[in-house]
C-alpha positions as CSV (number, residue, x, y, z in Angstrom):
1,M,18.5,-19.6,47.2
2,K,14.8,-19.6,47.8
3,I,14.3,-16.6,45.5
4,K,16.3,-18.2,42.7
5,L,14.3,-21.4,43.1
6,F,11.0,-19.5,43.0
7,K,12.0,-17.8,39.8
8,F,13.0,-21.1,38.3
9,Y,9.5,-22.5,39.1
10,Q,7.9,-19.4,37.6
11,L,9.9,-19.9,34.4
12,A,9.0,-23.6,34.3
13,I,5.3,-22.7,34.6
14,I,5.5,-20.2,31.7
15,V,7.3,-22.7,29.5
16,L,4.7,-25.4,30.2
17,A,1.9,-22.9,29.5
18,L,3.3,-22.0,26.1
19,V,3.8,-25.7,25.3
20,N,0.2,-26.4,26.2
21,V,-1.1,-23.4,24.1
22,N,0.9,-24.6,21.1
23,S,-0.3,-28.1,21.6
24,Y,-3.9,-26.9,21.8
25,A,-3.4,-24.8,18.6
26,N,-2.0,-27.8,16.8
27,I,-4.8,-30.1,17.9
28,Y,-7.4,-27.8,16.5
29,A,-5.5,-26.6,13.4
30,D,-7.4,-28.9,11.1
31,K,-10.8,-28.4,12.8
32,Y,-10.4,-24.6,12.8
33,P,-8.4,-23.7,9.6
34,P,-7.0,-20.2,9.1
35,V,-9.4,-17.6,7.7
36,T,-8.7,-16.7,4.1
37,I,-10.0,-14.0,1.7
38,S,-12.2,-15.5,-1.0
39,N,-11.2,-15.3,-4.6
40,S,-7.7,-14.2,-3.8
41,Q,-4.2,-15.6,-4.4
42,A,-0.6,-15.0,-3.4
43,I,2.7,-15.1,-5.1
44,S,6.0,-15.1,-3.1
45,F,9.4,-14.4,-4.6
46,T,12.8,-13.0,-3.7
47,S,13.7,-10.0,-5.9
48,N,16.9,-10.3,-8.0
49,I,17.1,-6.5,-7.9
50,N,17.1,-5.7,-4.2
51,Q,17.1,-9.3,-2.6
52,T,14.0,-8.5,-0.6
53,N,11.4,-11.2,0.0
54,Y,8.0,-10.1,-1.3
55,E,4.5,-11.5,-1.0
56,I,2.1,-10.3,-3.7
57,Q,-1.5,-10.7,-2.8
58,I,-4.1,-10.7,-5.6
59,S,-7.8,-9.9,-5.2
60,L,-9.9,-10.9,-8.2
61,P,-13.4,-9.5,-8.9
62,D,-16.5,-11.6,-8.7
63,H,-17.0,-13.8,-11.8
64,Y,-13.5,-13.1,-12.9
65,H,-12.9,-16.7,-14.3
66,E,-16.2,-16.6,-16.2
67,S,-15.6,-13.3,-17.9
68,D,-13.6,-12.3,-20.9
69,M,-13.2,-8.6,-19.9
70,R,-10.0,-7.0,-18.7
71,Y,-9.9,-5.1,-15.5
72,P,-8.3,-1.9,-14.1
73,V,-5.5,-2.7,-11.6
74,V,-4.8,-1.1,-8.3
75,Y,-1.3,-1.7,-6.9
76,L,-1.6,-1.4,-3.2
77,L,1.4,-0.7,-0.9
78,D,1.6,-1.9,2.7
79,A,-0.4,-5.0,1.8
80,N,0.6,-6.7,5.1
81,N,-1.9,-4.4,6.8
82,D,-4.1,-2.9,4.1
83,F,-4.9,-5.7,1.6
84,P,-7.9,-7.1,3.6
85,L,-9.1,-3.6,4.2
86,V,-9.1,-2.4,0.6
87,T,-10.3,-5.7,-0.8
88,S,-13.3,-5.5,1.5
89,I,-14.0,-1.9,0.7
90,S,-13.8,-2.4,-3.1
91,R,-16.0,-5.5,-3.1
92,R,-18.7,-3.9,-0.9
93,L,-18.7,-0.8,-3.1
94,H,-19.0,-2.9,-6.2
95,K,-22.1,-4.6,-4.9
96,E,-23.8,-1.6,-3.3
97,D,-22.4,1.5,-4.9
98,N,-21.9,0.7,-8.6
99,L,-18.1,0.5,-8.4
100,Q,-16.3,-1.0,-11.3
101,P,-14.8,-4.5,-10.8
102,I,-11.1,-4.1,-10.2
103,I,-8.1,-6.3,-9.6
104,I,-6.1,-5.4,-6.4
105,I,-2.4,-6.3,-6.3
106,G,-1.2,-6.0,-2.7
107,I,2.6,-5.6,-2.4
108,G,3.7,-6.9,0.9
109,Y,6.7,-8.7,2.6
110,K,7.3,-12.2,3.8
111,K,9.1,-10.7,6.9
112,D,10.3,-7.5,8.4
113,A,7.6,-5.4,6.8
114,N,8.2,-2.3,8.8
115,I,11.9,-2.3,8.0
116,N,11.5,-3.1,4.3
117,R,8.7,-0.5,3.7
118,L,10.9,2.3,4.9
119,A,13.7,1.2,2.6
120,D,11.4,0.7,-0.4
121,Y,9.1,3.7,-0.1
122,T,11.6,6.5,0.7
123,P,13.4,8.3,-2.2
124,T,16.4,9.6,-0.2
125,K,18.5,8.5,2.8
126,F,17.5,10.4,5.9
127,A,19.9,10.5,8.8
128,L,17.3,11.7,11.3
129,T,15.5,8.4,11.6
130,R,16.0,5.1,13.4
131,A,15.5,3.1,10.3
132,K,18.4,0.9,9.3
133,I,18.0,1.3,5.6
134,T,16.3,4.2,3.7
135,G,16.3,5.8,0.3
136,Q,15.8,2.7,-1.9
137,A,12.7,3.9,-3.8
138,D,14.5,3.7,-7.2
139,K,15.3,0.1,-6.7
140,F,11.8,-0.7,-5.5
141,L,10.5,1.0,-8.6
142,Q,12.6,-1.4,-10.7
143,V,11.1,-4.3,-8.8
144,I,7.6,-3.1,-9.6
145,K,8.5,-2.4,-13.2
146,H,10.6,-5.4,-14.1
147,E,9.5,-8.1,-11.7
148,I,5.9,-7.5,-10.4
149,I,4.0,-5.9,-13.3
150,P,5.2,-8.3,-16.0
151,V,4.1,-11.3,-14.0
152,I,0.7,-9.7,-13.2
153,D,0.1,-8.6,-16.8
154,S,1.1,-12.0,-18.2
155,T,-1.0,-14.0,-15.6
156,Y,-4.2,-11.9,-15.1
157,K,-6.6,-10.1,-17.4
158,T,-5.4,-6.6,-16.7
159,Q,-5.9,-3.3,-18.5
160,T,-2.2,-2.4,-19.1
161,D,-3.0,1.2,-19.6
162,N,-5.1,1.6,-16.5
163,R,-2.8,1.2,-13.5
164,T,-3.3,2.9,-10.1
165,I,-0.9,3.0,-7.2
166,A,-2.3,3.5,-3.7
167,G,-0.4,4.2,-0.5
168,H,-0.7,5.8,2.9
169,S,2.0,7.6,4.9
170,V,5.4,6.6,3.4
171,G,3.4,4.6,0.9
172,G,1.8,7.9,-0.1
173,L,5.3,9.4,-0.3
174,F,6.3,6.7,-2.8
175,G,3.2,7.6,-4.9
176,A,4.1,11.3,-4.7
177,Y,7.6,10.4,-5.8
178,Q,6.2,8.7,-8.9
179,I,4.2,11.8,-9.8
180,I,7.1,14.1,-9.3
181,K,9.7,12.0,-11.1
182,E,7.1,10.8,-13.7
183,K,8.1,7.2,-14.3
184,N,5.0,6.6,-16.5
185,L,4.0,3.3,-14.9
186,F,0.8,4.7,-13.4
187,S,-2.0,6.9,-14.7
188,R,-3.9,7.1,-11.4
189,Y,-2.8,7.8,-7.9
190,I,-4.4,7.3,-4.4
191,I,-2.2,9.3,-2.0
192,S,-3.4,9.2,1.6
193,S,-1.5,11.3,4.2
194,A,1.7,11.4,2.2
195,S,4.9,11.8,4.3
196,L,6.3,14.3,1.8
197,W,8.0,16.0,4.8
198,W,10.6,13.2,4.6
199,D,14.2,14.6,4.4
200,D,12.9,18.2,4.5
201,F,10.7,17.8,1.4
202,K,13.6,16.7,-0.7
203,T,11.4,14.5,-2.9
204,L,10.2,17.7,-4.6
205,S,13.8,18.2,-5.9
206,F,13.2,15.4,-8.4
207,E,11.1,17.7,-10.5
208,Q,11.3,17.1,-14.3
209,N,11.4,19.7,-17.1
210,S,8.0,18.9,-18.5
211,Y,5.0,16.7,-17.7
212,Q,3.0,15.5,-20.7
213,K,1.1,12.4,-19.5
214,P,-2.4,13.0,-18.1
215,I,-2.9,11.7,-14.5
216,E,-5.7,11.5,-12.0
217,A,-4.7,11.9,-8.4
218,Y,-6.7,11.7,-5.1
219,I,-4.8,13.4,-2.3
220,S,-6.1,13.5,1.3
221,V,-5.0,14.2,4.8
222,G,-6.8,13.9,8.2
223,S,-7.9,17.1,9.9
224,E,-6.4,15.9,13.2
225,E,-2.9,15.1,11.7
226,G,0.1,17.2,12.5
227,E,1.0,20.4,10.6
228,H,3.9,18.6,8.9
229,M,1.4,16.2,7.3
230,K,-1.0,19.0,6.2
231,K,2.0,20.9,4.8
232,S,3.0,17.8,2.9
233,A,-0.5,17.5,1.3
234,T,-0.5,21.2,0.4
235,K,2.9,21.1,-1.2
236,L,2.0,18.1,-3.3
237,I,-1.3,19.7,-4.5
238,T,0.5,22.9,-5.4
239,F,3.1,21.0,-7.3
240,I,0.6,19.1,-9.4
241,E,-1.6,22.2,-10.1
242,S,1.3,24.3,-11.2
243,K,3.4,21.7,-13.1
244,I,1.0,19.1,-14.6
245,A,-1.5,20.7,-17.0
246,K,-3.3,17.4,-17.8
247,A,-3.9,16.5,-14.2
248,K,-7.3,15.8,-12.7
249,I,-7.2,16.2,-8.9
250,K,-9.5,15.5,-6.0
251,T,-8.4,16.7,-2.6
252,A,-9.9,16.1,0.8
253,V,-9.3,17.1,4.4
254,L,-10.9,14.3,6.3
255,D,-12.7,15.8,9.2
256,G,-11.9,14.2,12.6
257,E,-9.4,11.7,11.2
258,T,-5.9,11.2,12.6
259,H,-2.9,9.8,10.8
260,G,-3.9,6.3,11.9
261,S,-7.6,6.5,10.9
262,A,-7.4,8.7,7.8
263,K,-6.7,5.9,5.4
264,F,-10.0,4.1,6.0
265,R,-12.0,7.0,4.6
266,A,-9.4,7.8,2.0
267,Y,-9.5,4.4,0.4
268,S,-13.3,4.4,0.3
269,D,-13.6,7.9,-1.1
270,S,-10.8,7.5,-3.7
271,L,-12.1,4.2,-5.1
272,R,-15.5,5.9,-5.5
273,W,-14.0,8.8,-7.3
274,L,-11.8,6.8,-9.6
275,F,-13.9,3.8,-10.4
276,K,-17.6,4.5,-9.8
277,E,-19.6,3.8,-12.9
278,N,-22.6,5.9,-14.0
279,P,-25.9,4.5,-12.6
Protein backbone atom coordinates (compact mmCIF):
# COMPACT_ATOMS: atom_id res chain seq x y z
CA MET A 1 0.00 0.00 0.00
CA LYS A 2 2.85 2.41 0.84
CA ILE A 3 4.47 1.76 -2.54
CA LYS A 4 1.25 2.47 -4.39
CA LEU A 5 0.71 5.64 -2.34
CA PHE A 6 4.26 6.76 -3.10
CA LYS A 7 3.74 6.24 -6.84
CA PHE A 8 0.50 8.20 -6.65
CA TYR A 9 2.34 11.13 -5.06
CA GLN A 10 5.02 10.91 -7.76
CA LEU A 11 2.37 11.07 -10.47
CA ALA A 12 0.64 13.98 -8.76
CA ILE A 13 3.92 15.93 -8.58
CA ILE A 14 4.59 15.34 -12.30
CA VAL A 15 1.09 16.49 -13.25
CA LEU A 16 1.41 19.64 -11.14
CA ALA A 17 4.80 20.36 -12.69
CA LEU A 18 3.39 20.08 -16.22
CA VAL A 19 0.48 22.35 -15.29
CA ASN A 20 2.91 24.92 -13.89
CA VAL A 21 5.08 24.76 -17.03
CA ASN A 22 2.06 25.26 -19.30
CA SER A 23 0.80 28.10 -17.13
CA TYR A 24 4.23 29.73 -17.24
CA ALA A 25 4.32 29.39 -21.02
CA ASN A 26 0.85 30.90 -21.37
CA ILE A 27 1.69 33.83 -19.10
CA TYR A 28 4.70 34.78 -21.22
CA ALA A 29 3.23 33.90 -24.64
CA ASP A 30 2.46 37.54 -25.42
CA LYS A 31 5.67 38.85 -23.92
CA TYR A 32 7.82 36.33 -25.79
CA PRO A 33 6.09 35.58 -29.12
CA PRO A 34 7.23 32.68 -31.34
CA VAL A 35 10.19 33.29 -33.61
CA THR A 36 9.22 33.62 -37.28
CA ILE A 37 11.19 33.81 -40.51
CA SER A 38 11.04 37.29 -41.98
CA ASN A 39 9.50 37.86 -45.41
CA SER A 40 7.91 34.42 -45.43
CA GLN A 41 4.36 33.13 -45.59
CA ALA A 42 2.46 29.86 -45.19
CA ILE A 43 -0.47 28.24 -46.95
CA SER A 44 -2.25 25.23 -45.46
CA PHE A 45 -4.63 22.96 -47.32
CA THR A 46 -5.95 19.43 -47.48
CA SER A 47 -5.33 17.79 -50.82
CA ASN A 48 -8.31 16.58 -52.80
CA ILE A 49 -6.00 14.08 -54.51
CA ASN A 50 -4.53 12.17 -51.56
CA GLN A 51 -6.35 13.74 -48.57
CA THR A 52 -3.07 14.71 -46.91
CA ASN A 53 -2.78 17.90 -44.85
CA TYR A 54 0.01 20.06 -46.28
CA GLU A 55 1.66 23.24 -45.10
CA ILE A 56 3.38 25.20 -47.85
CA GLN A 57 6.00 27.67 -46.64
CA ILE A 58 7.07 30.48 -48.95
CA SER A 59 10.31 32.44 -48.65
CA LEU A 60 10.37 35.63 -50.70
CA PRO A 61 13.53 37.51 -51.72
CA ASP A 62 14.50 40.90 -50.33
CA HIS A 63 12.57 43.77 -51.95
CA TYR A 64 10.15 41.30 -53.55
CA HIS A 65 7.14 43.60 -53.14
CA GLU A 66 8.97 46.59 -54.62
CA SER A 67 10.20 44.71 -57.67
CA ASP A 68 8.53 43.90 -61.00
CA MET A 69 10.90 41.04 -61.79
CA ARG A 70 9.97 37.36 -61.80
CA TYR A 71 12.05 34.87 -59.85
CA PRO A 72 13.33 31.31 -60.18
CA VAL A 73 11.51 28.91 -57.85
CA VAL A 74 12.99 26.13 -55.73
CA TYR A 75 10.46 23.55 -54.51
CA LEU A 76 11.97 22.15 -51.33
CA LEU A 77 10.89 18.80 -49.89
CA ASP A 78 10.98 18.00 -46.15
CA ALA A 79 10.17 21.60 -45.34
CA ASN A 80 9.27 20.75 -41.74
CA ASN A 81 13.00 20.39 -41.12
CA ASP A 82 14.77 22.08 -44.01
CA PHE A 83 12.83 25.25 -44.86
CA PRO A 84 14.63 27.44 -42.26
CA LEU A 85 17.97 25.92 -43.27
CA VAL A 86 17.69 26.50 -47.02
CA THR A 87 16.07 29.90 -46.59
CA SER A 88 18.96 31.03 -44.40
CA ILE A 89 21.56 29.63 -46.80
CA SER A 90 20.00 31.25 -49.87
CA ARG A 91 19.61 34.65 -48.24
CA ARG A 92 23.15 34.72 -46.90
CA LEU A 93 24.59 33.63 -50.25
CA HIS A 94 22.52 36.31 -51.99
CA LYS A 95 24.00 39.00 -49.78
CA GLU A 96 27.57 37.76 -49.66
CA ASP A 97 28.19 35.52 -52.66
CA ASN A 98 26.25 37.02 -55.57
CA LEU A 99 23.46 34.43 -55.56
CA GLN A 100 20.38 35.26 -57.62
CA PRO A 101 17.30 36.13 -55.59
CA ILE A 102 15.02 33.08 -55.56
CA ILE A 103 11.62 32.08 -54.21
CA ILE A 104 11.70 28.98 -52.02
CA ILE A 105 8.53 26.90 -51.73
CA GLY A 106 8.81 24.49 -48.82
CA ILE A 107 6.44 21.54 -49.01
CA GLY A 108 5.72 20.23 -45.51
CA TYR A 109 2.96 18.66 -43.47
CA LYS A 110 0.59 19.84 -40.77
CA LYS A 111 1.10 16.56 -38.89
CA ASP A 112 2.74 13.14 -39.19
CA ALA A 113 5.58 14.42 -41.36
CA ASN A 114 7.68 11.27 -41.07
CA ILE A 115 4.76 9.05 -42.07
CA ASN A 116 3.58 11.25 -44.93
CA ARG A 117 7.03 11.82 -46.43
CA LEU A 118 7.63 8.09 -46.85
CA ALA A 119 4.26 7.75 -48.54
CA ASP A 120 4.75 10.75 -50.84
CA TYR A 121 8.40 10.40 -51.80
CA THR A 122 8.60 6.67 -52.61
CA PRO A 123 7.62 5.47 -56.12
CA THR A 124 6.97 1.85 -55.14
CA LYS A 125 5.56 -0.10 -52.22
CA PHE A 126 8.33 -1.77 -50.28
CA ALA A 127 7.49 -4.59 -47.89
CA LEU A 128 10.85 -4.51 -46.11
CA THR A 129 10.10 -1.33 -44.19
CA ARG A 130 8.18 -0.40 -41.06
CA ALA A 131 6.37 2.41 -42.82
CA LYS A 132 2.59 2.06 -42.88
CA ILE A 133 2.13 3.56 -46.34
CA THR A 134 4.65 3.72 -49.20
CA GLY A 135 4.65 4.01 -52.98
CA GLN A 136 2.45 7.10 -53.38
CA ALA A 137 4.88 9.23 -55.42
CA ASP A 138 2.59 9.42 -58.45
CA LYS A 139 -0.25 10.85 -56.34
CA PHE A 140 2.14 13.30 -54.72
CA LEU A 141 3.30 14.38 -58.16
CA GLN A 142 -0.29 15.17 -59.03
CA VAL A 143 -0.61 17.20 -55.84
CA ILE A 144 2.41 19.28 -56.87
CA LYS A 145 1.28 19.60 -60.48
CA HIS A 146 -2.42 20.34 -59.98
CA GLU A 147 -2.71 21.82 -56.49
CA ILE A 148 0.57 23.43 -55.43
CA ILE A 149 2.21 24.84 -58.56
CA PRO A 150 -0.98 26.51 -59.93
CA VAL A 151 -1.50 28.34 -56.62
CA ILE A 152 2.14 29.41 -56.44
CA ASP A 153 2.28 30.59 -60.07
CA SER A 154 -0.98 32.52 -59.76
CA THR A 155 -0.05 34.14 -56.44
CA TYR A 156 3.65 34.92 -56.75
CA LYS A 157 5.96 36.40 -59.39
CA THR A 158 7.51 33.16 -60.56
CA GLN A 159 9.48 32.16 -63.64
CA THR A 160 7.25 29.32 -64.79
CA ASP A 161 9.99 27.84 -66.96
CA ASN A 162 12.61 27.86 -64.19
CA ARG A 163 11.56 25.38 -61.51
CA THR A 164 13.95 23.41 -59.31
CA ILE A 165 13.08 20.53 -57.02
CA ALA A 166 15.36 19.90 -54.05
CA GLY A 167 15.41 16.93 -51.69
CA HIS A 168 17.59 14.87 -49.40
CA SER A 169 17.40 11.11 -48.72
CA VAL A 170 13.93 9.89 -49.78
CA GLY A 171 13.35 13.47 -50.91
CA GLY A 172 16.30 12.93 -53.24
CA LEU A 173 14.70 9.66 -54.33
CA PHE A 174 11.59 11.58 -55.39
CA GLY A 175 13.77 14.01 -57.36
CA ALA A 176 15.53 11.10 -59.05
CA TYR A 177 12.15 9.59 -59.89
CA GLN A 178 11.20 12.80 -61.69
CA ILE A 179 14.36 12.65 -63.79
CA ILE A 180 13.89 8.98 -64.68
CA LYS A 181 10.19 9.21 -65.44
CA GLU A 182 10.51 12.71 -66.96
CA LYS A 183 7.37 14.50 -65.89
CA ASN A 184 8.63 17.82 -67.31
CA LEU A 185 7.64 19.88 -64.29
CA PHE A 186 11.22 20.73 -63.36
CA SER A 187 14.27 21.76 -65.32
CA ARG A 188 16.70 21.73 -62.40
CA TYR A 189 17.33 19.17 -59.66
CA ILE A 190 19.12 19.26 -56.32
CA ILE A 191 19.52 15.64 -55.23
CA SER A 192 21.32 15.10 -51.96
CA SER A 193 22.05 11.55 -50.79
CA ALA A 194 19.21 10.02 -52.80
CA SER A 195 17.81 6.76 -51.43
CA LEU A 196 17.73 5.19 -54.87
CA TRP A 197 18.40 1.83 -53.18
CA TRP A 198 14.72 1.82 -52.22
CA ASP A 199 13.01 -1.43 -53.27
CA ASP A 200 16.23 -2.77 -54.80
CA PHE A 201 16.70 0.22 -57.16
CA LYS A 202 13.31 -0.38 -58.74
CA THR A 203 12.91 3.33 -59.52
CA LEU A 204 15.31 2.83 -62.43
CA SER A 205 12.73 0.55 -64.05
CA PHE A 206 10.62 3.61 -64.91
CA GLU A 207 13.05 4.53 -67.68
CA GLN A 208 11.45 6.18 -70.73
CA ASN A 209 12.21 5.59 -74.41
CA SER A 210 13.76 9.01 -74.99
CA TYR A 211 14.75 12.13 -73.08
CA GLN A 212 14.57 15.38 -75.00
CA LYS A 213 14.27 18.06 -72.35
CA PRO A 214 17.51 19.67 -71.12
CA ILE A 215 18.08 19.41 -67.38
CA GLU A 216 20.62 20.54 -64.83
CA ALA A 217 21.23 18.21 -61.90
CA TYR A 218 23.38 18.50 -58.79
CA ILE A 219 23.97 15.07 -57.24
CA SER A 220 25.93 14.52 -54.05
CA VAL A 221 26.60 11.97 -51.33
CA GLY A 222 28.62 12.09 -48.11
CA SER A 223 31.95 10.28 -48.03
CA GLU A 224 30.99 8.69 -44.69
CA GLU A 225 27.64 7.34 -45.88
CA GLY A 226 27.00 3.64 -46.37
CA GLU A 227 27.85 1.80 -49.55
CA HIS A 228 24.17 1.57 -50.48
CA MET A 229 24.01 5.40 -50.57
CA LYS A 230 27.20 5.70 -52.64
CA LYS A 231 25.88 3.07 -55.03
CA SER A 232 22.63 5.03 -55.32
CA ALA A 233 24.50 8.17 -56.36
CA THR A 234 26.67 6.27 -58.84
CA LYS A 235 23.69 4.57 -60.48
CA LEU A 236 21.81 7.85 -60.86
CA ILE A 237 24.82 9.63 -62.35
CA THR A 238 25.40 6.76 -64.78
CA PHE A 239 21.75 6.81 -65.80
CA ILE A 240 21.76 10.53 -66.56
CA GLU A 241 25.07 10.47 -68.42
CA SER A 242 24.02 7.54 -70.60
CA LYS A 243 20.37 8.45 -71.25
CA ILE A 244 19.99 12.24 -71.22
CA ALA A 245 22.14 13.93 -73.86
CA LYS A 246 21.06 17.44 -72.89
CA ALA A 247 21.94 17.10 -69.23
CA LYS A 248 24.39 19.27 -67.32
CA ILE A 249 25.54 17.51 -64.16
CA LYS A 250 27.60 18.49 -61.17
CA THR A 251 28.54 15.64 -58.84
CA ALA A 252 30.17 15.74 -55.43
CA VAL A 253 31.39 13.34 -52.77
CA LEU A 254 31.29 15.51 -49.66
CA ASP A 255 34.37 14.72 -47.62
CA GLY A 256 33.73 13.83 -43.98
CA GLU A 257 29.94 14.09 -44.24
CA THR A 258 27.47 11.47 -43.00
CA HIS A 259 23.90 10.95 -44.17
CA GLY A 260 22.72 13.32 -41.47
CA SER A 261 25.21 16.11 -42.20
CA ALA A 262 25.63 15.90 -45.98
CA LYS A 263 22.63 18.03 -46.84
CA PHE A 264 24.06 21.15 -45.16
CA ARG A 265 26.91 21.36 -47.64
CA ALA A 266 24.84 19.95 -50.51
CA TYR A 267 22.28 22.74 -50.36
CA SER A 268 24.93 25.45 -50.13
CA ASP A 269 27.02 24.04 -52.98
CA SER A 270 24.05 23.33 -55.25
CA LEU A 271 22.52 26.77 -54.87
CA ARG A 272 25.87 28.33 -55.77
CA TRP A 273 26.19 26.13 -58.82
CA LEU A 274 22.67 26.71 -60.10
CA PHE A 275 22.01 30.33 -59.19
CA LYS A 276 25.25 32.23 -58.71
CA GLU A 277 25.43 35.26 -60.96
CA ASN A 278 28.56 36.46 -62.69
CA PRO A 279 30.37 39.09 -60.60
